[in-house]
DOVEXMI-140804 format. One record per residue (C-alpha): residue in one letter; x, y, z. Coordinates in pm, 1 decimal, padded with zeros to 6 digits, always signed. Layout:
REM residues N
[rec A; [X; Y; Z]] ...
END
This chain:
REM residues 245
[rec M; [-00888.2; -01123.4; -01670.5]] [rec H; [-00557.4; -01147.5; -01487.2]] [rec P; [-00583.8; -01389.6; -01189.8]] [rec A; [-00486.1; -01105.5; -00954.7]] [rec C; [-00783.8; -00900.3; -01080.7]] [rec H; [-01015.4; -01193.2; -01012.8]] [rec S; [-00876.0; -01220.4; -00658.6]] [rec L; [-00921.6; -00845.4; -00605.7]] [rec R; [-01284.6; -00862.9; -00712.1]] [rec E; [-01363.0; -01177.5; -00512.7]] [rec H; [-01154.1; -01121.9; -00198.6]] [rec G; [-01047.0; -00755.9; -00201.3]] [rec F; [-00675.1; -00827.9; -00234.2]] [rec A; [-00413.3; -01013.4; -00436.9]] [rec V; [-00049.2; -01106.3; -00379.0]] [rec L; [+00225.0; -01093.3; -00643.4]] [rec V; [+00492.6; -01314.8; -00489.2]] [rec S; [+00860.1; -01209.1; -00489.4]] [rec E; [+00821.3; -00931.2; -00745.6]] [rec F; [+01153.9; -00777.0; -00636.0]] [rec D; [+01480.3; -00971.2; -00626.6]] [rec A; [+01738.4; -00983.0; -00346.8]] [rec G; [+01966.0; -00724.2; -00506.9]] [rec E; [+01683.0; -00474.2; -00547.3]] [rec L; [+01568.2; -00529.5; -00189.2]] [rec A; [+01917.7; -00467.4; -00051.3]] [rec L; [+01936.4; -00140.1; -00244.4]] [rec I; [+01589.6; -00033.1; -00125.7]] [rec R; [+01685.7; -00098.9; +00236.2]] [rec A; [+02002.4; +00108.5; +00197.5]] [rec I; [+01815.6; +00399.5; +00036.6]] [rec V; [+01550.3; +00408.4; +00309.6]] [rec A; [+01808.1; +00375.0; +00588.3]] [rec D; [+01989.2; +00676.9; +00448.7]] [rec A; [+01662.5; +00873.8; +00428.6]] [rec W; [+01588.6; +00781.3; +00791.3]] [rec R; [+01929.6; +00907.0; +00904.9]] [rec R; [+01885.1; +01233.3; +00712.2]] [rec A; [+01547.0; +01274.5; +00884.1]] [rec G; [+01719.3; +01263.2; +01223.7]] [rec S; [+01679.2; +00890.8; +01300.1]] [rec P; [+01325.1; +00918.4; +01442.9]] [rec P; [+01166.5; +00634.5; +01646.5]] [rec R; [+01033.5; +00340.0; +01448.3]] [rec G; [+00777.4; +00206.5; +01695.0]] [rec G; [+00406.7; +00272.1; +01740.5]] [rec E; [+00148.2; +00137.8; +01497.9]] [rec F; [+00332.5; +00223.4; +01177.8]] [rec G; [+00693.0; +00314.3; +01253.5]] [rec F; [+00877.6; +00587.5; +01062.8]] [rec V; [+00624.8; +00724.4; +00811.6]] [rec M; [+00744.9; +00867.5; +00478.3]] [rec H; [+00462.4; +01047.0; +00296.8]] [rec P; [+00543.2; +01122.2; +00022.8]] [rec L; [+00823.0; +00869.2; +00003.0]] [rec I; [+00982.6; +01035.0; -00298.8]] [rec A; [+01031.1; +01357.1; -00099.9]] [rec Y; [+01231.4; +01161.2; +00159.7]] [rec A; [+01412.0; +00936.6; -00087.3]] [rec P; [+01399.6; +01045.0; -00454.1]] [rec E; [+01601.8; +00735.0; -00547.7]] [rec M; [+01291.0; +00525.9; -00475.0]] [rec A; [+01110.2; +00661.2; -00782.3]] [rec R; [+01263.2; +00394.6; -01007.6]] [rec F; [+01100.8; +00116.8; -00803.7]] [rec Y; [+00754.9; +00227.5; -00913.5]] [rec E; [+00842.7; +00116.9; -01266.6]] [rec R; [+00707.7; -00238.3; -01232.7]] [rec P; [+00552.0; -00357.4; -01559.9]] [rec R; [+00382.3; -00661.5; -01403.2]] [rec V; [+00214.9; -00450.1; -01134.0]] [rec I; [+00108.5; -00189.0; -01387.5]] [rec A; [-00032.2; -00460.1; -01615.4]] [rec V; [-00254.4; -00588.3; -01333.0]] [rec L; [-00378.9; -00236.6; -01259.2]] [rec R; [-00443.5; -00169.1; -01627.2]] [rec D; [-00649.1; -00488.4; -01651.1]] [rec L; [-00839.0; -00404.2; -01332.0]] [rec F; [-00923.8; -00045.9; -01431.5]] [rec G; [-00963.1; -00102.5; -01804.6]] [rec E; [-00728.3; +00189.9; -01867.7]] [rec E; [-00388.0; +00324.0; -01766.0]] [rec P; [-00330.8; +00365.8; -01389.6]] [rec R; [-00228.6; +00688.8; -01221.5]] [rec L; [-00001.8; +00701.9; -00914.2]] [rec V; [-00186.1; +00931.1; -00672.6]] [rec H; [-00003.4; +00859.4; -00345.5]] [rec N; [+00345.8; +00735.4; -00267.7]] [rec G; [+00465.9; +00641.9; +00077.3]] [rec G; [+00667.0; +00412.9; +00298.8]] [rec L; [+00675.5; +00274.2; +00654.6]] [rec W; [+00988.4; +00151.0; +00833.2]] [rec S; [+00942.1; -00006.6; +01176.7]] [rec D; [+01141.9; -00206.2; +01429.5]] [rec G; [+01063.0; -00465.8; +01694.6]] [rec S; [+00877.6; -00212.8; +01910.9]] [rec R; [+00595.8; -00180.1; +01656.3]] [rec S; [+00255.4; -00250.9; +01809.9]] [rec F; [-00065.2; -00396.2; +01666.6]] [rec T; [-00180.5; -00184.8; +01372.6]] [rec R; [-00550.8; -00113.0; +01416.7]] [rec W; [-00808.7; -00210.3; +01157.2]] [rec H; [-00864.0; +00062.2; +00900.6]] [rec H; [-00946.5; +00121.6; +00534.6]] [rec H; [-00849.0; +00395.5; +00290.2]] [rec R; [-01180.0; +00522.4; +00154.8]] [rec D; [-01238.1; +00894.9; +00165.4]] [rec D; [-01590.1; +00880.3; +00308.1]] [rec S; [-01517.8; +00907.7; +00680.1]] [rec G; [-01365.9; +01167.9; +00906.5]] [rec D; [-01190.0; +00887.3; +01095.6]] [rec D; [-01111.1; +00568.2; +00908.8]] [rec R; [-00962.8; +00396.9; +01215.1]] [rec D; [-01288.6; +00293.8; +01380.3]] [rec G; [-01356.0; +00017.1; +01127.7]] [rec E; [-01669.2; +00192.5; +01004.5]] [rec A; [-01744.1; +00467.1; +00755.4]] [rec A; [-02007.2; +00738.0; +00746.4]] [rec G; [-02299.0; +00602.8; +00545.8]] [rec S; [-02121.7; +00268.0; +00531.0]] [rec G; [-02431.7; +00070.0; +00447.8]] [rec G; [-02371.1; +00145.8; +00080.1]] [rec L; [-02222.0; -00065.8; -00196.1]] [rec Q; [-01958.5; -00006.7; -00461.4]] [rec A; [-02001.6; -00112.7; -00821.5]] [rec R; [-01635.7; -00137.8; -00918.8]] [rec I; [-01284.6; -00105.4; -00782.4]] [rec D; [-01154.4; +00238.5; -00878.6]] [rec R; [-00871.0; +00288.9; -00630.3]] [rec V; [-00622.2; +00039.4; -00488.9]] [rec L; [-00307.7; +00026.6; -00279.8]] [rec A; [-00007.1; -00167.8; -00405.7]] [rec N; [+00237.4; -00219.9; -00120.4]] [rec V; [+00578.7; -00382.9; -00145.4]] [rec Y; [+00661.5; -00595.0; +00160.1]] [rec V; [+01037.4; -00553.1; +00139.4]] [rec D; [+01098.5; -00788.3; +00433.7]] [rec G; [+00789.6; -01000.3; +00377.3]] [rec A; [+00486.4; -01054.4; +00597.9]] [rec T; [+00584.8; -01326.6; +00844.2]] [rec P; [+00495.2; -01441.1; +01198.0]] [rec E; [+00822.4; -01291.8; +01322.3]] [rec L; [+00773.5; -00949.2; +01164.6]] [rec G; [+00393.1; -00939.4; +01193.2]] [rec E; [+00151.5; -01069.5; +00931.6]] [rec L; [-00101.9; -00862.5; +00739.5]] [rec L; [-00461.7; -00923.5; +00848.9]] [rec V; [-00752.2; -00864.5; +00610.8]] [rec W; [-01130.0; -00881.6; +00625.2]] [rec P; [-01204.9; -01036.3; +00281.7]] [rec R; [-01474.3; -00872.8; +00071.1]] [rec R; [-01625.0; -00906.3; -00274.1]] [rec V; [-01631.2; -00591.2; -00480.2]] [rec D; [-02006.9; -00555.4; -00423.8]] [rec D; [-02013.7; -00644.2; -00053.5]] [rec P; [-02142.3; -00381.0; +00192.3]] [rec L; [-01875.5; -00126.5; +00278.9]] [rec A; [-01915.1; -00155.2; +00655.7]] [rec G; [-01681.6; -00368.5; +00863.7]] [rec P; [-01814.8; -00629.9; +01108.8]] [rec G; [-01833.6; -00386.6; +01399.5]] [rec F; [-01564.0; -00553.8; +01607.8]] [rec P; [-01321.1; -00336.2; +01810.6]] [rec S; [-01044.4; -00203.8; +01587.3]] [rec D; [-00760.9; -00271.6; +01831.4]] [rec R; [-00774.0; -00652.7; +01828.8]] [rec E; [-00801.2; -00943.4; +01587.5]] [rec W; [-01136.4; -01023.4; +01423.8]] [rec A; [-01314.6; -01356.5; +01400.7]] [rec G; [-01328.9; -01444.6; +01030.7]] [rec Q; [-01015.8; -01250.8; +00938.1]] [rec E; [-00763.4; -01386.8; +00688.1]] [rec V; [-00392.8; -01391.1; +00768.2]] [rec V; [-00170.4; -01292.5; +00474.5]] [rec R; [+00189.2; -01414.3; +00467.3]] [rec C; [+00433.6; -01351.8; +00185.7]] [rec P; [+00808.8; -01370.9; +00122.6]] [rec P; [+01034.6; -01064.6; +00092.0]] [rec G; [+00978.8; -00849.5; -00214.5]] [rec S; [+00614.0; -00947.1; -00262.0]] [rec V; [+00350.7; -00692.6; -00364.0]] [rec V; [+00007.9; -00692.7; -00198.8]] [rec I; [-00257.9; -00509.8; -00399.7]] [rec F; [-00583.7; -00433.2; -00223.9]] [rec D; [-00904.2; -00239.5; -00272.5]] [rec Q; [-00919.6; +00087.8; -00079.5]] [rec S; [-01238.5; -00043.4; +00087.2]] [rec L; [-01065.9; -00350.8; +00232.2]] [rec H; [-01040.9; -00340.2; +00611.0]] [rec H; [-00691.4; -00447.6; +00715.4]] [rec A; [-00459.2; -00452.2; +01015.4]] [rec A; [-00120.8; -00599.2; +01109.1]] [rec R; [+00002.7; -00813.4; +01392.7]] [rec P; [+00283.4; -00672.7; +01607.9]] [rec A; [+00642.4; -00778.9; +01560.3]] [rec R; [+00769.3; -01075.5; +01763.9]] [rec V; [+01137.7; -01007.8; +01708.5]] [rec D; [+01356.6; -00700.0; +01710.6]] [rec A; [+01400.6; -00667.8; +01336.9]] [rec S; [+01324.4; -00413.0; +01066.3]] [rec R; [+01001.2; -00424.8; +00866.8]] [rec L; [+00992.4; -00203.5; +00560.1]] [rec I; [+00689.6; -00143.2; +00337.9]] [rec F; [+00655.9; +00104.2; +00052.3]] [rec G; [+00414.2; +00154.1; -00230.6]] [rec G; [+00141.7; +00366.5; -00374.7]] [rec H; [-00226.9; +00430.9; -00426.4]] [rec Y; [-00349.5; +00405.5; -00783.7]] [rec Q; [-00664.3; +00499.0; -00969.9]] [rec P; [-00757.3; +00523.9; -01339.6]] [rec W; [-00669.5; +00848.6; -01514.5]] [rec S; [-01038.0; +00905.9; -01592.0]] [rec R; [-01109.1; +00932.0; -01218.6]] [rec Q; [-00997.8; +01281.5; -01123.6]] [rec A; [-01172.8; +01315.6; -00787.0]] [rec A; [-00938.9; +01431.2; -00511.7]] [rec H; [-00876.8; +01208.5; -00210.7]] [rec R; [-00756.0; +01311.0; +00135.7]] [rec E; [-00450.3; +01082.1; +00104.7]] [rec D; [-00334.0; +01210.3; -00234.2]] [rec N; [+00020.3; +01340.3; -00262.4]] [rec A; [+00242.3; +01434.7; -00553.3]] [rec A; [+00504.8; +01219.3; -00721.3]] [rec D; [+00589.1; +01466.5; -00998.2]] [rec L; [+00838.8; +01647.7; -00775.7]] [rec P; [+01142.7; +01855.6; -00878.2]] [rec E; [+01373.7; +01597.9; -00719.1]] [rec I; [+01280.4; +01336.1; -00980.0]] [rec R; [+01204.6; +01547.0; -01287.7]] [rec E; [+01503.9; +01397.5; -01472.9]] [rec E; [+01392.8; +01045.8; -01379.7]] [rec I; [+01042.0; +01115.0; -01509.0]] [rec D; [+01176.4; +01258.6; -01832.5]] [rec R; [+01395.3; +00947.9; -01876.4]] [rec S; [+01130.7; +00685.6; -01799.1]] [rec A; [+00821.3; +00649.5; -02016.8]] [rec I; [+00675.3; +00409.2; -01758.3]] [rec L; [+00710.0; +00653.1; -01469.5]] [rec R; [+00594.0; +00943.0; -01685.1]] [rec A; [+00273.5; +00757.3; -01773.0]] [rec L; [+00203.0; +00705.8; -01402.0]] [rec V; [+00241.7; +01067.0; -01289.4]] [rec R; [+00177.7; +01298.5; -01587.1]] [rec A; [-00140.4; +01342.4; -01784.6]] [rec R; [-00093.3; +01297.5; -02157.2]] 
END
C-alpha cells in the first residue's frame, strides 16, 4: 500500500509535497488570473474567494494539470481500480478571505456546513470518493492553514458537535509548501484559517471516485467539455480520467 493510502485510511488525509514545480505554478497563476479578468474581476473575499466550478469551463488550459501520474497512482492504489474525475474546481482568494467554516463533502446532508450529517451516526467501510486539491501557494500561517478533524476510515461520520465557525479542540493544522497536493476523504471535516496578509491564495483540484461507483453526487460536474475535446483526444491520461472505456 502506498504510504499516502495508509495515511488516508488512518487519518483521513495525505499530503504529496511539492508535486508541482515553480515553472508550472507560475503558469497556473497566469492562467487563473486571466480567467478571473475574463469573468469580470469579481471579489476574492468571503469564505472561499472567487469560485470556479467547473474550473475547466473558466480556464480550459487547466485541463493539462490534471495529468499527474503520481496522484493518479495513489488513487488507483486506494480504490483498487482506475479513478474517475467527477468534479473539477478552483478557488482564488485574497487577504480579505475570512475563516472557512468546518464542512465535509458527503452527499448525505441537505447542508454540509453545520459539521453534522443526516443520519451521521453511521460508519463507512471504505473510502470511495476523495478530493485532491493543489495548494498552488501552499498552506502557511500567512495565507491561512488547512484545519482537519482526523478520522480513521471506519470512525463514526459525525463531527464533534463544536460550532462550525471557529477552531476545534483536537484539530490538526496542515501546512505545506507551494505546489503540494492534499488528498482527503470526502467524509473528513475540514476548515481553513483566515489570511493574515494581503496576498493571493489559489487552490484547484478535483473529486475522484472509482469507475465502478456510478452513483451521482450533488457536487459532480463535467470535465469532458467541448473546450478541451482536443486535449482529451491527445492525452491518454486525461481520457482515462473523464471517459468510460
